[in-house]
N, C-alpha and C positions, 0 to 999 in steps of 0.2 A: 458818227457810226450808225443812225436810224438812218441815213443818206443809205449806208452801203446795205445795210437790211431791206432796205426798200425793194433796192433795184437786185437784190441778190439772185433771184431766177434768169435773167438778163444777163449779168455777168457770167454766170456761169453756162448758159448758152453759147453768149461770145467764145470763153474759152475754149469749149470743146467745139463747138465749129473752127477756131482756129486751129487747132489742134486735127480735125477731119482734113480741114483744107490741105495742110500741111503735109499730113499723109498721103492726100489725093496729088499734091505737087509733087511729092517726092518722089513716086510710081511713075507720073509722067516723064520729069527729069533725070529720074536714074542720077541726082546729086548725092553724093555721100555727106554732103553737110548737113542736108535735110535731114538728116536719120538723127544727128547729133540735135538738132532743133525738136524731132519728135519727141525724144526723152526729155529734154527741159520744159517742153510745151505739156506733157504726162507727168511731170512733177509739179510743173505751177498747178493745172486741174488739181493733182491730189493736194495741193497745201491751202488753196483757194475754198475748195470745198471743206476741207478739214476747219477750217479756219474757222469759216462760215458757221457750220453747223454746230462746231463744238461753242461758239458766242448764242447762238439761236437756243440749243440745249439749257444752258445757265440760266436764261435768262426767262422770266415768270409770266412773258407776254405770250412766249410760243406752246403751243400745246405739246406734250411730252408726249405724241403717240407712242407704239409698238413699235412703229418701222424708225423713227429718230432714235429709240432705243437701241433697238440691230444695229442700225447704223452707227452709231457710235461705238457700240461693241466692235463688232468687226474692224473698223477703220482704225479705231486705237489698238487692237489687235496688231496690224496690218503696220501703223505710226512706231510704236514700241519695238517690234520685232524689228521693222527694218535698221531703227538705229542700233539697236543690240548686235543685229547682225554686221554693220557699218563698224564698230568697236570691236568686232571678233576680230574681222578683217585686218583693220589699223594695228591692232595689239598682238595680231596673230595668234589666237587663241584658237587651237585644230580643233579643236571636239568641238566648240561651240558652233566653229564658220561650217562644220559641216551639217550639224544638225539644223543650221537656220538656210542652210543652201536647198535644203529638203521644200523649207516653207515656203521657197522663192515660188513652186509651184502652187500653192493656195492662195498665194500673193497675186498671180496673175491670173489666178479664176475668178478671186474675188474684189480686184480692180474693177473691170468692166459693172461688175453688176452696182461696185459702190457708188460709180460714178451716175449710172442710172435713178440709183434709189437716191442716189444728194438730190438729184433733176427733180423728182417726182415729189421728195419733200417741200422743196422748194416753191413749187407750181401749188401745194396744195396749202403752204401756208401765205401764198399771195392771195388766194380764192380764200380763204379764212382770216385775213386779213381784210379784204373789201368786204366781207360778208358781215365783220364785226364793225367798221367804219361805217356803212350804210344801217346796221340796227340802232346806232348811237346817235344819226342823221335823224331817223324816222322819228325818234324820242319827241 
């Protein structure tokens, strides 16, 4: 687990770069399959970022900044809402399904913001951990 958290920012950069590259290739090639790949990669980004940030949120080694707290609140809102929406679609709960379809618009606005915020949090963590390591070696 330590290794994954050590390379957190690089993992996120790689997944985001893969996503942007797939979008660029999809635009150039006009391949319909790539639209499906973009959706899969988008959820991959969400899963990676949410998992890593949840682990770091409950780890005492990482500072609970306001940015991290806001990220956890908003991303948990999106994740829980998304799962409830899927359940409403599967069990066809019409009234609940309609409400969450309206919330999809907020998810579309929040998702790019959360992606960038998670990346910024990871850069802060990487910088902060390097400073802590340097302070410990100076003693």
